[in-house]
KEDOTI-151263 format. One record per residue (C-alpha): chain; x, y, z; residue number from 0. Coordinates in steps of 0.25 Angstrom, whole numbers, plus 5000, padded with zeros to 4 digits. Example, Ala and Ser with C-alpha at 12.3 -4.5 7.8 and 13.67 -1.06 7.14 Angstrom:
BEGIN
kette=A, u=5049, v=4982, w=5031, nr=0
kette=A, u=5055, v=4996, w=5029, nr=1
This chain:
BEGIN
kette=A, u=5210, v=4954, w=5104, nr=0
kette=A, u=5198, v=4954, w=5113, nr=1
kette=A, u=5190, v=4966, w=5119, nr=2
kette=A, u=5195, v=4969, w=5133, nr=3
kette=A, u=5185, v=4964, w=5143, nr=4
kette=A, u=5179, v=4973, w=5153, nr=5
kette=A, u=5185, v=4972, w=5167, nr=6
kette=A, u=5173, v=4968, w=5175, nr=7
kette=A, u=5168, v=4958, w=5165, nr=8
kette=A, u=5182, v=4952, w=5163, nr=9
kette=A, u=5185, v=4951, w=5178, nr=10
kette=A, u=5172, v=4944, w=5180, nr=11
kette=A, u=5176, v=4933, w=5169, nr=12
kette=A, u=5189, v=4932, w=5175, nr=13
kette=A, u=5184, v=4930, w=5189, nr=14
kette=A, u=5175, v=4919, w=5184, nr=15
kette=A, u=5187, v=4913, w=5176, nr=16
kette=A, u=5196, v=4913, w=5189, nr=17
kette=A, u=5185, v=4907, w=5197, nr=18
kette=A, u=5184, v=4895, w=5188, nr=19
kette=A, u=5199, v=4894, w=5187, nr=20
kette=A, u=5202, v=4896, w=5202, nr=21
kette=A, u=5207, v=4907, w=5210, nr=22
kette=A, u=5218, v=4916, w=5205, nr=23
kette=A, u=5231, v=4914, w=5212, nr=24
kette=A, u=5236, v=4900, w=5210, nr=25
kette=A, u=5228, v=4891, w=5220, nr=26
kette=A, u=5232, v=4884, w=5233, nr=27
kette=A, u=5246, v=4877, w=5235, nr=28
kette=A, u=5239, v=4864, w=5232, nr=29
kette=A, u=5230, v=4868, w=5222, nr=30
kette=A, u=5231, v=4872, w=5207, nr=31
kette=A, u=5240, v=4884, w=5203, nr=32
kette=A, u=5232, v=4893, w=5194, nr=33
kette=A, u=5235, v=4907, w=5188, nr=34
kette=A, u=5226, v=4917, w=5182, nr=35
kette=A, u=5232, v=4925, w=5170, nr=36
kette=A, u=5226, v=4936, w=5162, nr=37
kette=A, u=5230, v=4939, w=5147, nr=38
kette=A, u=5226, v=4952, w=5140, nr=39
kette=A, u=5222, v=4945, w=5127, nr=40
kette=A, u=5217, v=4931, w=5123, nr=41
kette=A, u=5215, v=4930, w=5108, nr=42
kette=A, u=5203, v=4923, w=5102, nr=43
kette=A, u=5206, v=4909, w=5106, nr=44
kette=A, u=5218, v=4899, w=5110, nr=45
kette=A, u=5222, v=4895, w=5096, nr=46
kette=A, u=5236, v=4900, w=5094, nr=47
kette=A, u=5235, v=4899, w=5079, nr=48
kette=A, u=5224, v=4909, w=5078, nr=49
kette=A, u=5226, v=4924, w=5079, nr=50
kette=A, u=5235, v=4927, w=5091, nr=51
kette=A, u=5229, v=4917, w=5100, nr=52
kette=A, u=5242, v=4910, w=5102, nr=53
kette=A, u=5246, v=4922, w=5110, nr=54
kette=A, u=5236, v=4919, w=5121, nr=55
kette=A, u=5240, v=4904, w=5120, nr=56
kette=A, u=5254, v=4908, w=5123, nr=57
kette=A, u=5251, v=4918, w=5134, nr=58
kette=A, u=5243, v=4907, w=5141, nr=59
kette=A, u=5254, v=4897, w=5141, nr=60
kette=A, u=5246, v=4888, w=5132, nr=61
kette=A, u=5255, v=4887, w=5120, nr=62
kette=A, u=5269, v=4887, w=5115, nr=63
kette=A, u=5277, v=4889, w=5102, nr=64
kette=A, u=5290, v=4882, w=5096, nr=65
kette=A, u=5298, v=4893, w=5101, nr=66
kette=A, u=5295, v=4905, w=5110, nr=67
kette=A, u=5301, v=4919, w=5114, nr=68
kette=A, u=5308, v=4921, w=5127, nr=69
kette=A, u=5308, v=4934, w=5135, nr=70
kette=A, u=5320, v=4939, w=5128, nr=71
kette=A, u=5312, v=4937, w=5114, nr=72
kette=A, u=5321, v=4926, w=5111, nr=73
kette=A, u=5316, v=4913, w=5104, nr=74
kette=A, u=5316, v=4901, w=5113, nr=75
kette=A, u=5311, v=4887, w=5112, nr=76
kette=A, u=5298, v=4882, w=5117, nr=77
kette=A, u=5291, v=4870, w=5110, nr=78
kette=A, u=5304, v=4869, w=5102, nr=79
kette=A, u=5317, v=4867, w=5109, nr=80
kette=A, u=5326, v=4870, w=5098, nr=81
kette=A, u=5326, v=4875, w=5083, nr=82
kette=A, u=5334, v=4878, w=5072, nr=83
kette=A, u=5333, v=4886, w=5059, nr=84
kette=A, u=5337, v=4876, w=5048, nr=85
kette=A, u=5338, v=4886, w=5038, nr=86
kette=A, u=5331, v=4900, w=5035, nr=87
kette=A, u=5317, v=4893, w=5032, nr=88
kette=A, u=5318, v=4880, w=5041, nr=89
kette=A, u=5316, v=4880, w=5056, nr=90
kette=A, u=5317, v=4867, w=5065, nr=91
kette=A, u=5312, v=4866, w=5079, nr=92
kette=A, u=5314, v=4854, w=5089, nr=93
kette=A, u=5301, v=4852, w=5098, nr=94
kette=A, u=5303, v=4850, w=5113, nr=95
kette=A, u=5300, v=4835, w=5116, nr=96
kette=A, u=5293, v=4838, w=5129, nr=97
kette=A, u=5282, v=4848, w=5124, nr=98
kette=A, u=5268, v=4843, w=5125, nr=99
kette=A, u=5254, v=4849, w=5121, nr=100
kette=A, u=5244, v=4851, w=5132, nr=101
kette=A, u=5237, v=4838, w=5128, nr=102
kette=A, u=5250, v=4830, w=5130, nr=103
kette=A, u=5254, v=4828, w=5116, nr=104
kette=A, u=5268, v=4831, w=5112, nr=105
kette=A, u=5272, v=4844, w=5105, nr=106
kette=A, u=5280, v=4838, w=5094, nr=107
kette=A, u=5285, v=4842, w=5081, nr=108
kette=A, u=5273, v=4837, w=5074, nr=109
kette=A, u=5264, v=4845, w=5084, nr=110
kette=A, u=5272, v=4858, w=5081, nr=111
kette=A, u=5271, v=4856, w=5066, nr=112
kette=A, u=5255, v=4854, w=5067, nr=113
kette=A, u=5254, v=4866, w=5076, nr=114
kette=A, u=5262, v=4875, w=5066, nr=115
kette=A, u=5254, v=4870, w=5054, nr=116
kette=A, u=5241, v=4873, w=5061, nr=117
kette=A, u=5245, v=4888, w=5064, nr=118
kette=A, u=5251, v=4890, w=5050, nr=119
kette=A, u=5238, v=4885, w=5044, nr=120
kette=A, u=5230, v=4894, w=5053, nr=121
kette=A, u=5237, v=4907, w=5054, nr=122
kette=A, u=5243, v=4915, w=5043, nr=123
kette=A, u=5251, v=4922, w=5054, nr=124
kette=A, u=5259, v=4909, w=5057, nr=125
kette=A, u=5262, v=4907, w=5042, nr=126
kette=A, u=5267, v=4921, w=5039, nr=127
kette=A, u=5275, v=4923, w=5052, nr=128
kette=A, u=5283, v=4910, w=5050, nr=129
kette=A, u=5282, v=4906, w=5035, nr=130
kette=A, u=5282, v=4892, w=5039, nr=131
kette=A, u=5281, v=4883, w=5026, nr=132
kette=A, u=5283, v=4869, w=5031, nr=133
kette=A, u=5284, v=4862, w=5045, nr=134
kette=A, u=5290, v=4848, w=5046, nr=135
kette=A, u=5292, v=4839, w=5058, nr=136
kette=A, u=5306, v=4832, w=5060, nr=137
kette=A, u=5306, v=4824, w=5072, nr=138
kette=A, u=5305, v=4833, w=5084, nr=139
kette=A, u=5308, v=4845, w=5075, nr=140
kette=A, u=5298, v=4854, w=5068, nr=141
kette=A, u=5304, v=4861, w=5055, nr=142
kette=A, u=5298, v=4873, w=5049, nr=143
kette=A, u=5300, v=4878, w=5035, nr=144
kette=A, u=5297, v=4893, w=5032, nr=145
kette=A, u=5295, v=4898, w=5018, nr=146
kette=A, u=5306, v=4909, w=5020, nr=147
kette=A, u=5316, v=4913, w=5030, nr=148
kette=A, u=5309, v=4916, w=5044, nr=149
kette=A, u=5319, v=4923, w=5053, nr=150
kette=A, u=5309, v=4925, w=5064, nr=151
kette=A, u=5303, v=4911, w=5063, nr=152
kette=A, u=5307, v=4907, w=5077, nr=153
kette=A, u=5300, v=4919, w=5083, nr=154
kette=A, u=5288, v=4918, w=5074, nr=155
kette=A, u=5284, v=4904, w=5079, nr=156
kette=A, u=5285, v=4909, w=5094, nr=157
kette=A, u=5272, v=4916, w=5091, nr=158
kette=A, u=5261, v=4910, w=5098, nr=159
kette=A, u=5254, v=4908, w=5085, nr=160
kette=A, u=5263, v=4896, w=5084, nr=161
kette=A, u=5259, v=4890, w=5097, nr=162
kette=A, u=5260, v=4875, w=5096, nr=163
kette=A, u=5247, v=4868, w=5098, nr=164
kette=A, u=5242, v=4853, w=5096, nr=165
kette=A, u=5235, v=4851, w=5083, nr=166
kette=A, u=5224, v=4841, w=5081, nr=167
kette=A, u=5209, v=4838, w=5081, nr=168
kette=A, u=5200, v=4843, w=5092, nr=169
kette=A, u=5210, v=4854, w=5098, nr=170
kette=A, u=5203, v=4867, w=5102, nr=171
kette=A, u=5213, v=4877, w=5098, nr=172
kette=A, u=5205, v=4889, w=5101, nr=173
kette=A, u=5202, v=4885, w=5116, nr=174
kette=A, u=5212, v=4874, w=5120, nr=175
kette=A, u=5224, v=4873, w=5111, nr=176
kette=A, u=5234, v=4862, w=5114, nr=177
kette=A, u=5248, v=4868, w=5116, nr=178
kette=A, u=5260, v=4866, w=5124, nr=179
kette=A, u=5261, v=4877, w=5134, nr=180
kette=A, u=5261, v=4876, w=5149, nr=181
kette=A, u=5246, v=4878, w=5150, nr=182
kette=A, u=5235, v=4872, w=5142, nr=183
kette=A, u=5221, v=4877, w=5140, nr=184
kette=A, u=5210, v=4872, w=5149, nr=185
kette=A, u=5199, v=4881, w=5144, nr=186
kette=A, u=5198, v=4894, w=5136, nr=187
kette=A, u=5187, v=4905, w=5136, nr=188
kette=A, u=5190, v=4915, w=5125, nr=189
kette=A, u=5193, v=4929, w=5129, nr=190
kette=A, u=5192, v=4925, w=5144, nr=191
kette=A, u=5201, v=4914, w=5149, nr=192
kette=A, u=5210, v=4902, w=5147, nr=193
kette=A, u=5211, v=4891, w=5157, nr=194
kette=A, u=5225, v=4884, w=5157, nr=195
kette=A, u=5230, v=4872, w=5163, nr=196
kette=A, u=5245, v=4868, w=5165, nr=197
kette=A, u=5251, v=4859, w=5154, nr=198
kette=A, u=5258, v=4849, w=5163, nr=199
kette=A, u=5267, v=4844, w=5153, nr=200
kette=A, u=5272, v=4857, w=5148, nr=201
kette=A, u=5286, v=4855, w=5143, nr=202
kette=A, u=5293, v=4867, w=5150, nr=203
kette=A, u=5287, v=4863, w=5164, nr=204
kette=A, u=5273, v=4863, w=5168, nr=205
kette=A, u=5268, v=4875, w=5175, nr=206
kette=A, u=5264, v=4875, w=5190, nr=207
kette=A, u=5251, v=4882, w=5187, nr=208
kette=A, u=5240, v=4872, w=5185, nr=209
kette=A, u=5230, v=4882, w=5178, nr=210
kette=A, u=5230, v=4896, w=5173, nr=211
kette=A, u=5218, v=4905, w=5169, nr=212
kette=A, u=5221, v=4915, w=5158, nr=213
kette=A, u=5211, v=4926, w=5157, nr=214
kette=A, u=5209, v=4937, w=5146, nr=215
kette=A, u=5209, v=4951, w=5151, nr=216
kette=A, u=5212, v=4961, w=5140, nr=217
kette=A, u=5210, v=4974, w=5147, nr=218
kette=A, u=5223, v=4978, w=5155, nr=219
kette=A, u=5216, v=4984, w=5167, nr=220
kette=A, u=5206, v=4972, w=5168, nr=221
kette=A, u=5218, v=4962, w=5168, nr=222
kette=A, u=5226, v=4970, w=5178, nr=223
kette=A, u=5213, v=4971, w=5187, nr=224
kette=A, u=5212, v=4955, w=5186, nr=225
kette=A, u=5226, v=4954, w=5192, nr=226
kette=A, u=5224, v=4964, w=5202, nr=227
kette=A, u=5211, v=4957, w=5207, nr=228
kette=A, u=5218, v=4944, w=5207, nr=229
kette=A, u=5209, v=4938, w=5196, nr=230
kette=A, u=5222, v=4934, w=5189, nr=231
kette=A, u=5236, v=4932, w=5193, nr=232
kette=A, u=5244, v=4937, w=5181, nr=233
kette=A, u=5241, v=4946, w=5169, nr=234
kette=A, u=5247, v=4949, w=5156, nr=235
kette=A, u=5249, v=4964, w=5152, nr=236
kette=A, u=5247, v=4975, w=5163, nr=237
kette=A, u=5244, v=4989, w=5158, nr=238
kette=A, u=5254, v=4999, w=5162, nr=239
kette=A, u=5243, v=5006, w=5171, nr=240
kette=A, u=5241, v=4994, w=5179, nr=241
kette=A, u=5256, v=4991, w=5181, nr=242
kette=A, u=5257, v=4999, w=5194, nr=243
kette=A, u=5246, v=4991, w=5201, nr=244
kette=A, u=5254, v=4978, w=5199, nr=245
kette=A, u=5268, v=4983, w=5200, nr=246
kette=A, u=5266, v=4990, w=5213, nr=247
kette=A, u=5260, v=4978, w=5220, nr=248
kette=A, u=5267, v=4966, w=5227, nr=249
kette=A, u=5255, v=4958, w=5223, nr=250
kette=A, u=5258, v=4958, w=5208, nr=251
kette=A, u=5270, v=4955, w=5199, nr=252
kette=A, u=5272, v=4963, w=5186, nr=253
kette=A, u=5281, v=4956, w=5176, nr=254
kette=A, u=5285, v=4965, w=5164, nr=255
kette=A, u=5294, v=4964, w=5152, nr=256
kette=A, u=5296, v=4973, w=5139, nr=257
kette=A, u=5284, v=4969, w=5130, nr=258
kette=A, u=5284, v=4968, w=5115, nr=259
kette=A, u=5271, v=4975, w=5112, nr=260
kette=A, u=5268, v=4988, w=5106, nr=261
kette=A, u=5256, v=4996, w=5105, nr=262
kette=A, u=5255, v=4997, w=5090, nr=263
kette=A, u=5246, v=5006, w=5081, nr=264
kette=A, u=5244, v=4997, w=5069, nr=265
kette=A, u=5239, v=5003, w=5056, nr=266
kette=A, u=5229, v=4998, w=5045, nr=267
kette=A, u=5235, v=5001, w=5032, nr=268
kette=A, u=5222, v=5000, w=5025, nr=269
kette=A, u=5218, v=5013, w=5032, nr=270
kette=A, u=5221, v=5024, w=5022, nr=271
kette=A, u=5226, v=5034, w=5032, nr=272
kette=A, u=5236, v=5024, w=5038, nr=273
kette=A, u=5241, v=5019, w=5025, nr=274
kette=A, u=5248, v=5033, w=5025, nr=275
kette=A, u=5261, v=5032, w=5032, nr=276
kette=A, u=5261, v=5047, w=5035, nr=277
kette=A, u=5248, v=5044, w=5044, nr=278
kette=A, u=5255, v=5032, w=5051, nr=279
kette=A, u=5267, v=5041, w=5054, nr=280
kette=A, u=5258, v=5052, w=5059, nr=281
kette=A, u=5252, v=5042, w=5069, nr=282
kette=A, u=5265, v=5037, w=5073, nr=283
kette=A, u=5271, v=5051, w=5076, nr=284
kette=A, u=5258, v=5055, w=5083, nr=285
kette=A, u=5261, v=5046, w=5094, nr=286
kette=A, u=5268, v=5050, w=5107, nr=287
kette=A, u=5274, v=5036, w=5110, nr=288
kette=A, u=5280, v=5040, w=5124, nr=289
kette=A, u=5266, v=5045, w=5128, nr=290
kette=A, u=5260, v=5032, w=5123, nr=291
kette=A, u=5270, v=5024, w=5132, nr=292
kette=A, u=5266, v=5033, w=5144, nr=293
kette=A, u=5251, v=5029, w=5141, nr=294
kette=A, u=5254, v=5014, w=5143, nr=295
kette=A, u=5263, v=5017, w=5155, nr=296
kette=A, u=5274, v=5009, w=5161, nr=297
kette=A, u=5283, v=5000, w=5152, nr=298
kette=A, u=5277, v=5006, w=5140, nr=299
kette=A, u=5288, v=5010, w=5129, nr=300
kette=A, u=5287, v=5018, w=5116, nr=301
kette=A, u=5287, v=5008, w=5104, nr=302
kette=A, u=5286, v=5017, w=5092, nr=303
kette=A, u=5292, v=5006, w=5084, nr=304
kette=A, u=5288, v=4992, w=5081, nr=305
kette=A, u=5300, v=4985, w=5089, nr=306
kette=A, u=5305, v=4990, w=5102, nr=307
kette=A, u=5319, v=4997, w=5106, nr=308
kette=A, u=5327, v=4984, w=5108, nr=309
kette=A, u=5322, v=4976, w=5096, nr=310
kette=A, u=5326, v=4978, w=5082, nr=311
kette=A, u=5331, v=4992, w=5082, nr=312
kette=A, u=5320, v=5001, w=5087, nr=313
kette=A, u=5330, v=5011, w=5091, nr=314
kette=A, u=5335, v=5012, w=5077, nr=315
kette=A, u=5321, v=5015, w=5070, nr=316
kette=A, u=5313, v=5028, w=5069, nr=317
kette=A, u=5302, v=5025, w=5079, nr=318
kette=A, u=5291, v=5035, w=5079, nr=319
kette=A, u=5290, v=5046, w=5089, nr=320
kette=A, u=5279, v=5056, w=5092, nr=321
kette=A, u=5280, v=5067, w=5082, nr=322
kette=A, u=5268, v=5076, w=5080, nr=323
kette=A, u=5274, v=5085, w=5069, nr=324
kette=A, u=5278, v=5072, w=5061, nr=325
kette=A, u=5264, v=5066, w=5063, nr=326
kette=A, u=5258, v=5079, w=5058, nr=327
kette=A, u=5268, v=5079, w=5046, nr=328
kette=A, u=5264, v=5065, w=5042, nr=329
kette=A, u=5249, v=5068, w=5043, nr=330
kette=A, u=5251, v=5080, w=5034, nr=331
kette=A, u=5259, v=5071, w=5024, nr=332
kette=A, u=5247, v=5061, w=5024, nr=333
kette=A, u=5238, v=5073, w=5020, nr=334
kette=A, u=5231, v=5075, w=5034, nr=335
kette=A, u=5228, v=5089, w=5040, nr=336
kette=A, u=5218, v=5094, w=5050, nr=337
kette=A, u=5210, v=5101, w=5039, nr=338
kette=A, u=5197, v=5102, w=5048, nr=339
kette=A, u=5204, v=5106, w=5061, nr=340
kette=A, u=5198, v=5095, w=5069, nr=341
kette=A, u=5211, v=5091, w=5075, nr=342
kette=A, u=5212, v=5078, w=5066, nr=343
kette=A, u=5220, v=5078, w=5052, nr=344
kette=A, u=5212, v=5075, w=5040, nr=345
kette=A, u=5213, v=5072, w=5025, nr=346
kette=A, u=5202, v=5073, w=5015, nr=347
kette=A, u=5192, v=5077, w=5026, nr=348
kette=A, u=5195, v=5065, w=5034, nr=349
kette=A, u=5202, v=5065, w=5047, nr=350
kette=A, u=5213, v=5055, w=5050, nr=351
kette=A, u=5205, v=5045, w=5058, nr=352
kette=A, u=5210, v=5032, w=5062, nr=353
kette=A, u=5206, v=5021, w=5072, nr=354
kette=A, u=5214, v=5014, w=5082, nr=355
kette=A, u=5209, v=5000, w=5085, nr=356
kette=A, u=5212, v=4992, w=5097, nr=357
kette=A, u=5206, v=4981, w=5106, nr=358
kette=A, u=5212, v=4982, w=5120, nr=359
kette=A, u=5206, v=4993, w=5129, nr=360
kette=A, u=5219, v=4995, w=5136, nr=361
kette=A, u=5225, v=5002, w=5124, nr=362
kette=A, u=5214, v=5013, w=5124, nr=363
kette=A, u=5222, v=5023, w=5132, nr=364
kette=A, u=5234, v=5021, w=5124, nr=365
kette=A, u=5226, v=5022, w=5111, nr=366
kette=A, u=5219, v=5035, w=5116, nr=367
kette=A, u=5233, v=5041, w=5118, nr=368
kette=A, u=5237, v=5037, w=5103, nr=369
kette=A, u=5223, v=5043, w=5099, nr=370
kette=A, u=5227, v=5056, w=5106, nr=371
kette=A, u=5241, v=5057, w=5100, nr=372
kette=A, u=5236, v=5055, w=5086, nr=373
kette=A, u=5225, v=5065, w=5088, nr=374
kette=A, u=5236, v=5075, w=5091, nr=375
kette=A, u=5241, v=5073, w=5076, nr=376
kette=A, u=5227, v=5074, w=5071, nr=377
kette=A, u=5224, v=5059, w=5069, nr=378
kette=A, u=5210, v=5054, w=5073, nr=379
kette=A, u=5212, v=5041, w=5080, nr=380
kette=A, u=5199, v=5033, w=5085, nr=381
kette=A, u=5201, v=5022, w=5095, nr=382
kette=A, u=5194, v=5009, w=5092, nr=383
kette=A, u=5194, v=4998, w=5103, nr=384
kette=A, u=5189, v=4985, w=5097, nr=385
kette=A, u=5186, v=4972, w=5103, nr=386
kette=A, u=5195, v=4964, w=5094, nr=387
kette=A, u=5207, v=4970, w=5086, nr=388
kette=A, u=5209, v=4956, w=5079, nr=389
kette=A, u=5196, v=4958, w=5072, nr=390
kette=A, u=5199, v=4972, w=5068, nr=391
kette=A, u=5213, v=4969, w=5063, nr=392
kette=A, u=5207, v=4957, w=5054, nr=393
kette=A, u=5197, v=4966, w=5048, nr=394
kette=A, u=5207, v=4978, w=5046, nr=395
kette=A, u=5197, v=4987, w=5053, nr=396
kette=A, u=5206, v=4997, w=5059, nr=397
kette=A, u=5215, v=5009, w=5056, nr=398
kette=A, u=5225, v=5008, w=5067, nr=399
kette=A, u=5225, v=4996, w=5077, nr=400
kette=A, u=5233, v=4995, w=5090, nr=401
kette=A, u=5239, v=4982, w=5095, nr=402
kette=A, u=5248, v=4980, w=5106, nr=403
kette=A, u=5258, v=4973, w=5097, nr=404
kette=A, u=5269, v=4963, w=5100, nr=405
kette=A, u=5280, v=4968, w=5091, nr=406
kette=A, u=5289, v=4956, w=5095, nr=407
kette=A, u=5279, v=4945, w=5096, nr=408
kette=A, u=5289, v=4934, w=5093, nr=409
kette=A, u=5301, v=4941, w=5098, nr=410
kette=A, u=5304, v=4945, w=5083, nr=411
kette=A, u=5300, v=4957, w=5075, nr=412
kette=A, u=5295, v=4949, w=5063, nr=413
kette=A, u=5282, v=4945, w=5070, nr=414
kette=A, u=5277, v=4960, w=5070, nr=415
kette=A, u=5283, v=4964, w=5056, nr=416
kette=A, u=5276, v=4952, w=5049, nr=417
kette=A, u=5263, v=4950, w=5057, nr=418
kette=A, u=5259, v=4965, w=5057, nr=419
kette=A, u=5266, v=4971, w=5044, nr=420
kette=A, u=5269, v=4960, w=5034, nr=421
kette=A, u=5259, v=4962, w=5022, nr=422
kette=A, u=5256, v=4947, w=5022, nr=423
kette=A, u=5253, v=4946, w=5037, nr=424
kette=A, u=5239, v=4942, w=5041, nr=425
kette=A, u=5241, v=4951, w=5054, nr=426
kette=A, u=5245, v=4963, w=5046, nr=427
kette=A, u=5232, v=4969, w=5050, nr=428
kette=A, u=5236, v=4983, w=5045, nr=429
kette=A, u=5238, v=4978, w=5031, nr=430
kette=A, u=5252, v=4985, w=5031, nr=431
kette=A, u=5258, v=4981, w=5017, nr=432
kette=A, u=5272, v=4986, w=5014, nr=433
kette=A, u=5280, v=4977, w=5005, nr=434
kette=A, u=5293, v=4984, w=5009, nr=435
kette=A, u=5290, v=4981, w=5024, nr=436
kette=A, u=5286, v=4967, w=5021, nr=437
kette=A, u=5300, v=4965, w=5015, nr=438
kette=A, u=5306, v=4970, w=5028, nr=439
kette=A, u=5298, v=4960, w=5036, nr=440
kette=A, u=5302, v=4949, w=5027, nr=441
kette=A, u=5317, v=4953, w=5029, nr=442
kette=A, u=5315, v=4953, w=5044, nr=443
kette=A, u=5308, v=4939, w=5044, nr=444
kette=A, u=5319, v=4933, w=5035, nr=445
kette=A, u=5331, v=4939, w=5043, nr=446
kette=A, u=5338, v=4929, w=5052, nr=447
kette=A, u=5350, v=4938, w=5056, nr=448
kette=A, u=5345, v=4945, w=5068, nr=449
kette=A, u=5353, v=4958, w=5066, nr=450
kette=A, u=5348, v=4960, w=5052, nr=451
kette=A, u=5334, v=4956, w=5057, nr=452
kette=A, u=5335, v=4967, w=5067, nr=453
kette=A, u=5339, v=4977, w=5056, nr=454
kette=A, u=5328, v=4973, w=5047, nr=455
kette=A, u=5318, v=4974, w=5058, nr=456
kette=A, u=5323, v=4988, w=5061, nr=457
kette=A, u=5321, v=4992, w=5047, nr=458
kette=A, u=5307, v=4986, w=5046, nr=459
kette=A, u=5304, v=4994, w=5059, nr=460
kette=A, u=5309, v=5007, w=5054, nr=461
kette=A, u=5301, v=5005, w=5041, nr=462
kette=A, u=5288, v=5003, w=5050, nr=463
kette=A, u=5291, v=5016, w=5057, nr=464
kette=A, u=5294, v=5024, w=5045, nr=465
kette=A, u=5281, v=5020, w=5039, nr=466
kette=A, u=5273, v=5020, w=5053, nr=467
kette=A, u=5268, v=5006, w=5049, nr=468
kette=A, u=5262, v=5005, w=5063, nr=469
kette=A, u=5265, v=5012, w=5076, nr=470
kette=A, u=5271, v=5005, w=5088, nr=471
kette=A, u=5268, v=5014, w=5100, nr=472
kette=A, u=5271, v=5008, w=5114, nr=473
kette=A, u=5276, v=4995, w=5120, nr=474
kette=A, u=5274, v=4990, w=5134, nr=475
kette=A, u=5280, v=4980, w=5143, nr=476
kette=A, u=5274, v=4966, w=5145, nr=477
kette=A, u=5268, v=4966, w=5159, nr=478
kette=A, u=5262, v=4954, w=5167, nr=479
kette=A, u=5257, v=4956, w=5181, nr=480
kette=A, u=5253, v=4945, w=5191, nr=481
kette=A, u=5251, v=4942, w=5205, nr=482
kette=A, u=5263, v=4939, w=5213, nr=483
kette=A, u=5258, v=4925, w=5215, nr=484
kette=A, u=5261, v=4923, w=5200, nr=485
kette=A, u=5276, v=4919, w=5196, nr=486
kette=A, u=5283, v=4918, w=5183, nr=487
kette=A, u=5275, v=4928, w=5176, nr=488
kette=A, u=5280, v=4930, w=5161, nr=489
kette=A, u=5281, v=4944, w=5155, nr=490
kette=A, u=5287, v=4941, w=5141, nr=491
kette=A, u=5289, v=4952, w=5131, nr=492
kette=A, u=5280, v=4944, w=5122, nr=493
kette=A, u=5267, v=4944, w=5129, nr=494
kette=A, u=5261, v=4931, w=5124, nr=495
kette=A, u=5271, v=4924, w=5133, nr=496
kette=A, u=5264, v=4924, w=5147, nr=497
kette=A, u=5260, v=4911, w=5154, nr=498
kette=A, u=5271, v=4901, w=5156, nr=499
kette=A, u=5273, v=4888, w=5163, nr=500
kette=A, u=5281, v=4896, w=5174, nr=501
kette=A, u=5269, v=4905, w=5178, nr=502
kette=A, u=5265, v=4901, w=5192, nr=503
kette=A, u=5258, v=4906, w=5204, nr=504
kette=A, u=5259, v=4905, w=5219, nr=505
kette=A, u=5274, v=4902, w=5221, nr=506
């Protein structure tokens, strides 16, 4: 993630961008129709096979996957119009005959195979999440073989990492990937903007918008100010403190749905303090989750467990609650006491000092509340705002990091369990290594019966809570705000779904 841009500087860049693109607001009756949209994060470039850049490619309406997740978190077809599980390790997909890339070439079975082979070669995450061992083409079908049963295979390949792109010589994947979404890239300025043009031959019906400018505004207040000033027409993610500005005005439309993000404190198990489960439990029990929800304001809900109330038995697991006495007991069991009477617990002459690393400035007030709560238990927490949390994670240079983590990224719990906690995952940045938990995750990944899978997820979640593997604090609604001139705005539970062919303006 990138450093939030100062408001004045950002708006200057934004105004210049919009001057080139044309006025915000759609254009005249006979002129081109244009929308200006703001995202809160861009990634490093537009190659979906690199890091989490595919999420931006998806948000901007550039790319598509074989299957996708609807607003009820169900798997539906996209590039594939049908599929079947041939056996526990074989999946067959039929490719829609009408899908074309932005350059006019057909998205056929061979093209899909080439795209998957590319991402599997480039991204370890793609290999570990799917277990694909072989891909073959059979007429209009693509057949995937996996090295072991993968019960969440359908959900996993909906992740934008698996965006289907044209593969060939001379393609600029970083700046202009050739995909099949309703909009194609006209130009890209990293960290600043993406200029989009309509894909006239889009298989699900061409948009009536001619162009879209997507700008990167990472600071919540700056993004809200850009909408209020009319510099943009629609913005993704509005902070609770700004909701009243837009909800109480007939000039704006606020669209919201329950989101699937939770503010999570993720531990580095290489830190000797955090390797002790008693310290982790003390942190979890020092937090007043209701008060943290109030800090975030409207539509914030207590999480206190990895998965929400309606999913996989949240109500049947021992979610953490604020308990100062229990926190004190756990610190004592870990050997900490306030020996020098400075207000912080210590052991062997050293205070229990930890850092909370994060990279979005809008999290600061929330993190200050966490800091104050831990101080009451005698835990010294230093806040560290960094420019790029991705670099910090890769280097392992943190004790606690905070992510606004999607816990059902693909509509399925396996994504979170495997990507963050499996000992073999390249994105297990906390280096959590527990063979017993690995076995639980493997069992979830291979269970096709949904009732039994739910039971196994509840079991895994209970284990995470009993061991305070990480701390999930508060979740929020997914909120999109726009001017009333904009229609068909999508607020999807999974927030990498945003710009679609139905988005329009001036009707």
